[in-house]
C-alpha positions in Angstrom: -31.6 -20.1 12.0 -32.7 -23.8 11.9 -30.5 -26.6 13.1 -30.2 -27.9 9.6 -29.0 -24.5 8.4 -26.4 -24.3 11.2 -25.1 -27.8 10.1 -24.9 -26.7 6.5 -23.2 -23.4 7.3 -20.7 -25.2 9.4 -19.9 -27.6 6.6 -19.1 -24.7 4.4 -17.0 -23.1 7.2 -15.1 -26.3 7.7 -14.3 -26.5 3.9 -12.9 -22.9 4.0 -10.8 -23.7 7.1 -9.4 -26.9 5.5 -8.6 -24.9 2.3 -6.7 -22.3 4.2 -4.8 -25.0 6.2 -3.8 -26.8 3.1 -2.2 -23.5 1.8 0.3 -23.5 4.7 3.0 -26.0 5.6 2.4 -25.5 9.4 5.2 -27.8 10.5 7.7 -26.0 8.2 6.5 -22.6 9.3 7.0 -23.5 13.0 10.4 -24.9 12.2 11.5 -21.7 10.4 10.4 -19.6 13.4 12.2 -21.8 15.8 15.4 -21.8 13.7 15.4 -18.0 13.3 14.6 -17.5 17.0 17.7 -19.6 17.8 19.8 -17.5 15.5 18.9 -14.3 17.4 20.2 -15.9 20.6 23.8 -16.1 19.2 26.1 -13.8 21.1 27.5 -12.4 17.9 24.1 -11.8 16.3 24.2 -8.0 16.5 27.8 -7.7 15.2 26.4 -7.6 11.7 23.5 -5.2 12.1 22.4 -5.3 8.5 22.0 -9.1 8.6 20.4 -8.9 12.1 17.7 -6.4 10.9 17.0 -8.7 8.0 16.6 -11.7 10.2 14.4 -9.8 12.7 12.2 -8.6 9.8 11.9 -12.1 8.4 11.1 -13.6 11.8 8.4 -10.9 12.4 6.8 -11.7 9.1 6.7 -15.5 9.8 5.3 -15.0 13.3 2.6 -12.7 11.9 1.6 -15.4 9.4 1.4 -17.9 12.2 -0.6 -15.5 14.5 -3.1 -14.8 11.7 -3.6 -18.5 11.1 -4.0 -19.2 14.8 -6.6 -16.5 15.1 -8.6 -18.1 12.3 -8.3 -21.5 14.0 -9.6 -20.0 17.3 -12.6 -18.7 15.5 -13.2 -22.0 13.8 -13.0 -23.8 17.1 -15.5 -21.3 18.6 -17.9 -22.0 15.7 -17.6 -25.7 16.2 -18.4 -25.3 19.9 -21.3 -23.0 19.2 -22.7 -25.6 16.7 -22.5 -28.3 19.4 -24.3 -26.1 21.9 -27.1 -25.4 19.3 -27.4 -29.1 18.7 -28.0 -29.5 22.4 -30.8 -27.0 22.3 -29.0 -23.9 23.5 -30.2 -20.6 21.9 -26.9 -19.4 20.5 -27.8 -18.8 16.9 -27.0 -15.1 17.0 -23.5 -15.8 18.4 -23.0 -18.3 15.6 -24.0 -15.9 12.9 -21.8 -13.1 14.2 -18.8 -15.4 14.6 -19.4 -16.8 11.2 -19.3 -13.3 9.6 -16.0 -12.6 11.4 -14.6 -15.9 10.3 -15.4 -15.4 6.6 -13.9 -11.9 6.7 -10.7 -13.3 8.3 -10.5 -16.0 5.6 -10.7 -13.4 2.8 -8.1 -11.2 4.3 -5.8 -14.1 4.9 -6.1 -15.3 1.3 -5.0 -11.8 0.2 -2.2 -11.8 2.7 -0.9 -15.1 1.3 -0.7 -13.6 -2.2 2.0 -11.2 -0.9 5.1 -13.3 -1.3 7.1 -11.3 -3.9 10.6 -10.0 -3.0 9.6 -6.4 -2.4 6.2 -6.9 -0.8 7.5 -6.7 2.8 8.9 -3.2 2.4 7.3 0.1 3.3 5.7 2.0 0.4 6.9 5.3 -1.1 4.0 7.0 -2.9 4.4 9.9 -5.3 1.4 11.7 -6.8 1.6 14.1 -9.8 -1.2 15.9 -11.5 -1.5 15.7 -15.3 -2.2 18.6 -17.6 -5.1 20.8 -16.8 -3.9 23.1 -14.1 -6.3 23.5 -11.1 -8.6 20.7 -12.1 -5.9 18.0 -12.2 -4.1 19.5 -9.1 -7.3 19.3 -7.1 -7.7 15.7 -8.4 -4.2 14.8 -7.2 -5.0 16.2 -3.8 -8.2 14.0 -3.7 -6.1 11.0 -4.4 -3.6 12.0 -1.6 -6.6 12.2 0.8 -7.8 8.8 -0.4 -4.5 7.0 0.3 -4.1 8.7 3.7 -7.6 7.6 4.7 -6.7 4.1 3.6 -3.5 4.2 5.6 -5.4 5.4 8.8 -7.9 2.6 8.4 -5.2 -0.1 8.1 -2.9 1.3 10.9 -0.1 2.4 8.6 2.1 5.3 9.8 2.1 8.2 7.3 5.4 10.1 6.8 5.0 13.2 4.6 8.3 13.9 2.8 7.4 16.7 0.3 4.3 18.6 -0.6 4.1 21.3 -3.3 0.9 23.3 -3.3 -1.2 23.9 -6.4 -1.6 27.4 -7.7 -5.3 27.8 -6.7 -6.2 24.5 -5.1 -4.8 21.0 -4.7 -1.2 20.1 -5.2 1.5 20.0 -7.8 3.3 17.0 -6.3 3.4 15.0 -3.1 5.7 12.3 -1.8 5.0 10.3 1.3 5.8 6.9 2.9 3.4 4.4 4.4 5.2 2.5 7.1 3.6 -0.8 8.1 3.3 -4.5 7.4 3.5 -5.4 3.7 2.6 -1.8 2.7 4.3 -2.0 -0.7 2.8 -5.4 -1.3 -0.7 -4.1 -0.9 -0.3 -0.8 -2.7 2.1 -1.8 -5.6 -0.9 -2.1 -7.9 -1.9 1.5 -7.4 0.9 2.7 -9.8 -0.5 4.2 -12.9 -2.7 6.9 -14.2 -6.0 7.6 -12.4 -8.8 9.4 -14.3 -11.6 11.6 -12.9 -14.8 12.7 -14.6 -17.0 15.2 -12.8 -18.8 18.5 -12.9 -16.0 21.0 -12.1 -16.4 23.0 -8.9 -14.0 25.5 -10.6 -16.0 26.0 -13.7 -18.7 28.7 -13.4 -20.5 27.2 -16.3 -20.9 23.9 -14.5 -19.4 21.9 -17.3 -18.0 18.3 -17.1 -14.3 17.9 -16.9 -11.9 15.0 -17.2 -8.7 15.1 -15.1 -5.7 12.8 -14.8 -3.1 12.2 -12.1 -0.3 9.7 -11.9 0.5 7.6 -8.9 3.9 6.0 -8.4 4.5 3.3 -5.7 8.1 2.3 -4.9 9.4 -0.1 -2.2 11.5 1.7 0.4 14.5 -0.6 0.5 16.8 -0.9 3.5 20.5 -1.1 4.1 20.6 -4.8 3.4 20.4 -4.0 -0.4 23.5 -2.5 -2.1 23.0 0.3 -4.6 25.9 1.7 -6.7 25.6 5.5 -6.4 28.5 7.9 -7.3 28.7 11.2 -5.5 29.8 12.8 -8.8 26.4 11.8 -10.3 24.5 13.8 -7.7 23.4 17.4 -7.6 22.3 18.5 -4.1 20.3 21.7 -3.5 19.1 23.1 -0.3 16.3 25.7 0.2 13.8 26.9 2.8 11.0 24.4 3.6 7.3 25.3 3.2 4.3 23.5 4.6 1.4 21.9 2.9 -0.7 25.0 3.5 2.0 27.3 2.0 3.3 28.4 5.4 7.1 28.4 6.2 8.0 25.3 8.2 11.1 26.9 9.6 13.5 29.7 9.0 16.5 27.7 7.9 17.4 26.1 4.5 16.6 22.6 5.7 14.8 21.3 2.6 16.9 19.1 0.4 16.6 18.3 -3.3 18.9 15.6 -4.8 19.1 15.0 -8.5 20.7 11.9 -10.0 22.0 13.4 -13.2 22.4 10.2 -15.3 18.8 9.2 -14.9 17.3 12.7 -14.1 15.7 11.2 -11.0 14.7 13.9 -8.5 14.0 13.5 -4.8 12.8 16.3 -2.5 12.5 16.0 1.3 11.5 18.8 3.6 9.6 17.2 6.5 12.4 17.4 9.1 13.8 20.7 10.7 17.3 19.3 10.3 19.0 19.5 6.9 21.1 16.5 7.8 18.0 14.3 8.5 16.3 15.5 5.3 19.4 14.7 3.3 19.7 11.2 4.8 16.0 10.5 4.0 16.4 11.9 0.5 19.3 9.6 -0.1 17.3 6.6 1.1 14.4 7.5 -1.2 16.8 8.0 -4.1 18.4 4.7 -3.4 15.0 3.0 -3.5 14.1 4.7 -6.8 17.4 3.8 -8.5 17.3 0.2 -7.3 13.8 -0.3 -8.6 14.7 1.4 -11.8 17.7 -0.9 -12.3 15.5 -4.0 -11.6 13.0 -2.8 -14.2 15.8 -2.3 -16.7 16.8 -5.9 -16.2 13.2 -7.0 -16.9 12.8 -4.6 -19.8 10.0 -2.8 -18.0 11.7 0.5 -17.2 8.5 2.5 -17.0 6.5 0.3 -14.6 7.6 2.1 -11.4 8.4 5.6 -12.6 5.7 8.2 -12.5 7.7 10.7 -14.5 7.7 8.2 -17.5 4.0 7.6 -17.3 1.9 9.5 -19.8 -0.9 11.2 -18.0 -3.4 10.3 -20.7 -5.6 7.4 -21.8 -2.8 5.1 -22.7 -1.6 4.1 -19.2 -4.9 4.5 -17.2 -5.5 1.9 -14.5 -8.7 3.3 -13.0 -11.5 5.7 -13.7 -13.5 7.6 -11.1 -16.8 8.9 -12.7 -18.9 11.3 -10.7 -21.0 12.6 -13.6 -23.3 11.7 -15.5 -23.3 8.5 -13.3 -21.4 7.2 -10.3 -18.8 4.5 -10.8 -15.2 3.6 -10.1 -13.8 1.0 -12.4 -10.4 -0.7 -12.6 -9.5 -1.2 -16.2 -7.1 -4.1 -15.5 -9.4 -6.3 -13.5 -12.8 -4.8 -14.5 -13.8 -4.6 -10.8 -16.1 -1.7 -10.3 -18.4 -0.1 -7.7 -21.0 2.6 -7.8 -20.1 4.1 -4.4 -17.5 6.7 -5.5 -17.7 8.6 -2.1 -16.7 5.5 -0.2 -13.8 4.8 -2.4 -12.6 8.4 -2.1 -12.8 7.9 1.7 -10.1 5.3 1.4 -12.1 2.1 1.1 -10.0 0.7 -1.8 -9.3 -2.8 -0.4 -11.6 -4.5 -2.9 -9.7 -2.9 -5.8 -6.4 -4.0 -4.2 -7.6 -7.6 -3.6 -8.9 -7.9 -7.2 -5.6 -6.7 -8.6 -3.5 -9.0 -6.4 -5.6 -12.0 -7.4 -5.3 -11.1 -11.1 -1.6 -10.6 -10.7 -1.2 -14.1 -9.3 -3.4 -15.6 -12.0 -6.4 -16.6 -9.9 
């Protein structure tokens, strides 16, 4: 890399850094952190535990934003220093190029991070996957989507909590519910709600014919105790039964699995991941609370079906994305028109580009 190229590249880098800096009120951010820090030192802070947890979560989010910016600034300072060394004749072009690549990636990730400012973005994500019509074909497709999201979670350091898994008759799954715990999990994954379509040569068809399968994905924010939800005991039907594992095996020999049905809305939640019926019931109530709260919010906005997979039609009408493996390779998001030809990589959990394009579209960029 010639000296002139280094100077031109650094000019672009500086513009990116100034753009990011202008998107933040750094003085206000620092003041908010100091004010909330001071609140936590109050002797009566933990007397109201719901409020305390809310403050701690907000403080953690603000500090994370500050830390991310500081990491970008450190890289910018390093690039400026490397440029100066190169101008003095030091052979540090390779270090400059590598640091530049990291810096640009940091900037893109931070821009996406700044898009996540909606009320529910900070919560963990409850994800439900249900196959459409088509038996084994769609059940296998639902299982492929489950694998895709768990791979994405592992790559992004989210903790996966499996709540319920119902095996398919021959392969795949009939339904699965799991939670991704981690920073802004719902914010990143909220755009995955909808119907996902697969086109491939079926491994279950001896004639080697092409099949189209559908599965619905429903993403819900897992709300905490700081949000009140009106739920009457008389509206609930609670069933218990013996748990079974993802491979069909019995998890334990007691009736620890819990199914709760909210009769007025016909909302059903099943949890069987814990050996304790009490813990499964507590978790099921939390998930039900999250679903009912989101349902109520959607009613107020006249968008009742947006977050409920059971009201999604597993057909062409509500498709958000197509995954085509035959006669060509392509994954395309029908909302943003973003597409890639590397289907295998997407199925291995590399869906960040789809997530980014949706978030930018959603914010009107």
